[in-house]
C-alpha positions in Angstrom: 16.4 45.3 -9.0 19.8 44.0 -10.2 21.4 41.5 -7.9 24.6 42.4 -6.1 27.9 40.6 -6.9 28.1 37.5 -4.7 31.7 38.4 -3.7 30.6 41.8 -2.7 27.7 40.3 -0.7 30.1 38.2 1.4 32.8 40.8 1.5 35.5 38.6 0.1 37.9 38.8 -2.9 37.4 36.8 -6.0 40.4 34.6 -5.1 39.1 33.9 -1.6 39.6 30.3 -0.3 36.7 28.1 0.7 37.4 28.6 4.5 37.4 32.4 4.0 34.0 32.2 2.2 32.5 30.0 4.9 33.8 32.3 7.7 32.5 35.4 6.0 29.1 33.8 5.4 28.7 32.6 9.0 29.3 36.1 10.4 26.7 37.6 8.1 24.2 34.7 8.7 24.5 35.1 12.5 24.0 38.9 12.2 20.9 38.7 10.0 19.4 35.4 11.1 15.6 35.7 11.6 15.9 34.4 15.2 18.0 37.5 16.1 15.9 39.8 14.0 12.2 38.7 14.5 9.9 40.6 12.1 12.7 42.5 10.4 12.1 42.1 6.6 15.4 43.8 5.7 17.4 41.4 7.9 15.5 38.5 6.4 16.4 39.7 2.8 20.0 40.1 3.8 20.1 36.6 5.3 18.7 35.1 2.1 21.0 37.1 -0.1 24.1 36.0 1.9 23.0 32.4 1.8 22.4 32.4 -1.9 25.9 33.9 -2.4 27.4 31.3 -0.1 25.6 28.4 -1.9 27.2 29.5 -5.2 30.7 30.4 -4.1 31.3 27.4 -1.8 30.6 25.0 -4.7 33.5 24.8 -7.2 31.3 24.0 -10.2 28.8 26.8 -9.4 31.6 29.2 -8.6 33.3 28.5 -11.9 30.1 29.1 -13.9 29.3 32.2 -11.9 32.9 33.6 -12.5 32.4 33.0 -16.3 28.8 34.1 -16.8 27.8 36.0 -13.7 24.2 35.9 -12.5 23.0 34.9 -15.9 24.7 31.6 -15.5 22.7 30.8 -12.4 19.3 30.6 -14.0 17.6 27.3 -14.5 18.9 26.0 -17.9 20.1 29.5 -18.8 21.5 28.3 -22.2 25.0 27.9 -20.7 27.2 24.9 -20.2 26.2 23.1 -17.1 22.5 24.1 -17.4 22.4 26.7 -14.6 21.6 26.0 -11.0 18.0 27.2 -10.5 18.1 30.1 -8.0 15.0 31.8 -9.4 12.8 30.4 -6.6 15.4 30.5 -3.8 13.4 31.6 -0.7 13.8 32.0 3.0 13.0 28.3 3.9 15.8 27.3 1.4 18.2 29.7 3.1 17.3 28.4 6.6 17.9 24.8 5.5 21.2 25.7 3.9 22.4 27.4 7.1 21.2 24.6 9.4 22.8 22.0 7.1 26.3 23.5 7.4 26.2 25.1 10.9 23.9 22.7 12.8 21.0 25.1 13.2 23.0 27.7 15.1 20.2 28.6 17.6 19.7 25.4 19.7 17.7 23.0 17.6 20.6 21.0 16.2 19.1 17.6 17.1 16.2 18.3 14.8 18.3 18.6 11.7 20.6 15.6 11.8 20.8 14.3 8.2 19.0 17.4 6.9 18.5 17.5 3.2 20.5 19.8 0.9 19.0 23.2 0.2 17.7 24.1 -3.2 14.5 23.9 -5.2 13.1 20.5 -5.9 10.5 20.0 -8.7 7.0 19.9 -7.4 8.1 20.2 -3.8 5.2 20.9 -1.5 4.7 24.2 0.3 6.1 24.9 3.8 3.5 25.5 6.5 3.7 27.6 9.6 2.0 27.3 12.9 2.4 29.4 16.0 2.3 27.9 19.5 2.1 29.9 22.7 3.9 28.5 25.7 3.7 29.3 29.4 6.9 30.4 31.3 6.8 27.1 33.1 6.7 25.1 29.8 9.6 27.2 28.5 11.6 26.6 31.7 11.1 22.8 31.7 10.7 22.0 28.0 7.5 20.4 26.7 6.1 18.0 24.2 3.1 19.2 22.2 0.7 17.7 19.8 -0.4 20.0 17.0 -3.4 19.6 14.7 -2.3 20.6 11.3 -4.4 21.0 8.1 -2.2 20.0 5.1 -2.3 18.5 1.7 -1.5 14.8 1.9 -1.1 11.9 -0.6 -4.4 11.0 -2.3 -5.4 7.5 -1.2 -7.3 6.8 -4.4 -4.3 7.2 -6.8 -1.4 6.9 -4.3 -0.3 10.4 -5.3 0.1 9.7 -9.1 -2.9 11.9 -10.0 -4.2 9.4 -12.6 -7.4 7.5 -12.6 -7.4 3.7 -12.2 -6.3 1.9 -15.4 -4.7 5.1 -16.9 -1.1 6.3 -17.2 0.8 9.5 -17.6 2.0 10.4 -21.1 5.0 12.3 -22.3 4.1 16.0 -22.6 3.5 16.8 -26.3 5.0 20.3 -26.0 8.3 19.8 -24.2 8.7 16.1 -25.2 9.4 15.2 -21.5 12.1 17.8 -20.9 9.9 19.9 -18.6 11.3 23.0 -20.3 10.7 24.9 -23.4 13.6 26.6 -25.3 12.9 29.5 -27.6 15.6 30.9 -29.8 15.4 34.5 -31.1 17.8 36.5 -33.1 18.6 40.2 -32.6 21.3 42.7 -33.5 23.4 41.3 -30.6 23.2 37.7 -31.8 21.2 34.6 -31.0 19.4 34.6 -27.6 18.1 31.4 -25.9 15.2 31.8 -23.5 14.4 28.7 -21.3 11.1 28.6 -19.5 9.2 26.0 -17.6 6.7 24.2 -19.8 3.2 25.6 -19.2 1.5 22.4 -20.2 3.1 19.9 -17.7 4.4 22.5 -15.2 7.9 21.2 -15.6 7.1 17.5 -14.9 7.5 16.4 -18.5 4.4 14.3 -18.3 0.6 15.0 -18.6 -2.4 13.2 -17.3 -5.0 12.2 -19.8 -7.5 10.8 -17.3 -7.2 12.5 -13.9 -8.1 10.8 -10.6 -11.7 11.7 -9.7 -10.8 12.2 -6.0 -7.9 14.6 -6.3 -8.5 15.9 -9.9 -5.0 15.0 -11.0 -3.2 16.8 -8.1 -2.2 13.6 -6.4 -3.0 15.1 -3.0 -6.1 16.0 -0.9 -6.6 18.3 2.1 -6.5 16.4 5.4 -6.1 17.1 9.1 -3.3 15.3 11.0 -1.7 15.4 14.4 2.0 16.2 14.6 4.2 15.8 17.7 6.9 18.3 18.5 9.4 18.3 21.3 10.3 21.8 22.5 13.5 22.2 24.4 13.8 24.2 27.5 15.0 27.8 27.1 13.3 28.8 23.9 12.1 32.4 23.4 9.4 34.2 21.4 10.4 34.2 17.7 12.4 30.9 17.8 11.2 28.3 15.4 11.4 24.6 15.0 11.2 23.2 11.4 9.8 19.7 11.2 11.0 18.1 8.0 8.4 16.6 5.7 5.3 17.7 7.6 4.3 20.5 5.2 2.1 20.1 2.1 3.0 17.1 0.0 4.1 18.0 -3.5 1.9 17.7 -6.6 1.8 14.3 -8.3 4.1 12.6 -5.9 6.5 15.5 -5.3 8.4 15.7 -2.0 6.7 17.4 1.0 7.5 20.8 2.4 8.3 21.4 6.1 6.2 22.5 9.0 7.7 25.6 10.7 6.6 25.8 14.4 7.1 29.4 15.7 7.3 30.0 19.4 5.2 32.6 21.2 5.2 33.3 25.0 2.2 33.8 27.2 2.1 36.6 29.7 2.7 35.4 33.2 0.7 36.5 36.3 3.7 36.7 38.5 6.9 36.8 36.5 8.3 38.9 33.7 11.2 37.7 31.6 14.5 39.4 30.8 16.4 37.0 28.5 17.1 34.1 30.7 16.4 35.9 34.0 12.9 36.2 35.6 11.7 39.1 37.7 8.9 39.2 40.3 7.6 42.0 42.5 7.1 40.9 46.2 5.3 43.1 48.7 6.4 43.0 52.4 5.1 44.7 55.5 6.6 47.8 57.0 7.5 45.7 60.1 9.4 43.1 58.1 11.2 45.8 56.1 12.2 47.6 59.3 13.3 44.7 61.5 13.9 41.9 59.0 12.4 38.4 58.7 11.8 35.4 56.5 9.2 35.5 53.8 7.8 33.0 51.3 8.2 34.0 47.6 7.1 32.4 44.4 9.6 30.6 42.1 9.0 28.7 38.9 7.3 25.4 39.9 6.7 26.3 43.5 7.7 28.5 46.4 10.9 29.3 48.3 11.9 31.3 51.3 13.9 34.5 51.4 15.6 36.2 54.3 14.9 40.0 54.4 17.5 42.0 56.3 16.5 44.8 58.6 16.3 48.2 57.0 15.2 46.9 53.5 13.9 49.6 51.3 11.3 49.6 48.5 13.1 48.8 45.2 15.7 46.5 46.8 16.3 43.5 44.5 17.6 40.1 45.6 19.1 37.7 43.2 18.4 34.0 43.4 21.1 32.2 41.5 19.9 29.5 39.0 16.2 30.0 39.5 15.6 31.5 36.1 15.2 30.0 32.5 17.7 27.4 31.3 20.1 28.5 28.6 19.2 27.1 25.2 22.7 26.1 23.9 24.7 25.6 27.1 24.4 24.3 30.6 23.0 26.4 33.4 20.1 28.7 34.1 19.5 32.4 34.5 18.6 33.9 37.9 15.5 35.1 39.6 15.4 38.8 40.7 13.0 39.6 43.5 12.1 43.3 43.8 10.9 44.4 47.1 7.9 46.7 47.6 7.1 47.9 51.1 3.3 47.6 51.5 1.4 50.4 53.2 -1.9 49.5 54.8 -4.9 51.5 53.7 -6.9 51.1 56.9 -5.6 51.3 60.5 -7.3 51.0 63.8 -7.0 53.8 66.3 -4.6 51.7 68.4 -2.4 51.1 65.4 -2.3 54.8 64.6 -1.4 55.6 68.2 1.6 53.2 68.1 2.7 54.6 64.7 2.5 58.2 66.0 4.7 57.2 68.9 7.2 55.6 66.6 7.2 58.6 64.3 8.6 60.8 67.0 11.8 58.8 67.0 14.7 60.1 64.9 15.1 56.5 63.5 11.9 57.0 61.5 13.0 60.2 59.7 13.9 59.3 56.1 17.3 60.4 54.8 17.7 62.3 51.5 18.6 59.9 48.7 20.8 60.9 45.7 19.9 57.8 43.7 16.6 57.1 41.9 14.8 53.8 42.1 15.9 53.0 38.5 19.5 53.7 39.3 19.4 51.3 42.3 17.7 48.7 40.1 20.4 49.0 37.5 23.1 48.5 40.1 21.4 45.4 41.3 20.9 44.0 37.8 24.5 44.9 36.9 23.4 46.9 33.7 
């Protein structure tokens, strides 16, 4: 499918200033960012498309070449002045790194990207790896450090990543003469056409191995298992991710490593459910406490607390405990805890208990009024939604 015009993608004119381009891209990136659209392939594609357009139009040299030759001028080599800028392999990990480079991560992991490298494809760069880690609500509330066991391709100790056997050296590729690319010129009715492709002999490195390392067979890397530490800040949510630079697979024959992408999952909690940064729990109370009031003990994250129940409390009544929820990821403060009351009805009563209740039931105070609001309506009023 043909690519859309980069100016059209960002929604700016061809004379747009750099600040206008940056502002337009940031709005699109925040709208389609994978954190805000977990599992949405269309949003992911839009995020990548917008980032690719931004990477070209914010750079004066790339923009000039694009204005002159269009998308054809962006191919690696491409037969144009400047040699092209290599967007054939631009993928989601490249787009995420570009966004985090210029906007600090945008979703709360800024400290993990200080000095992050420039986005773009690097020859022989290793593959990014992804691991998922499930956290309890308590770990999410407090933040936690985890050690992950990761299977990855690491530098071969026998050849130090060069891929050559002891006493041998790499040689210049006989096909591309060290260029890493092969140019083929063809003639047609429309003129001379230049096709530039990666050399299939040396895979673009410009060198070949005559005697490969017996341990890694010329790859320069072997499969290992290692332990990686990751600090997870308080307030993360399912679908958030933490890229750890350089902890993915090492590249072939000494190429730079990819990244390790740690994706956050949440474990179900026995007591609490989560609504963004608020937590909700259901607390049963006795009919007596609901009728005359009292003080009860309730669970909170990390312990217990007391709650005063006023007389006449009904099932469905929700109490808000300020600041007892989940910390906000990018600002100070915490969400709240919402305690939903459920009046508990005993299943077994003694004859004496039944006699007392029958006497109470004869009082007009125990005749329930007609309610015009449903339980859900009352809950929405309490939650302010």
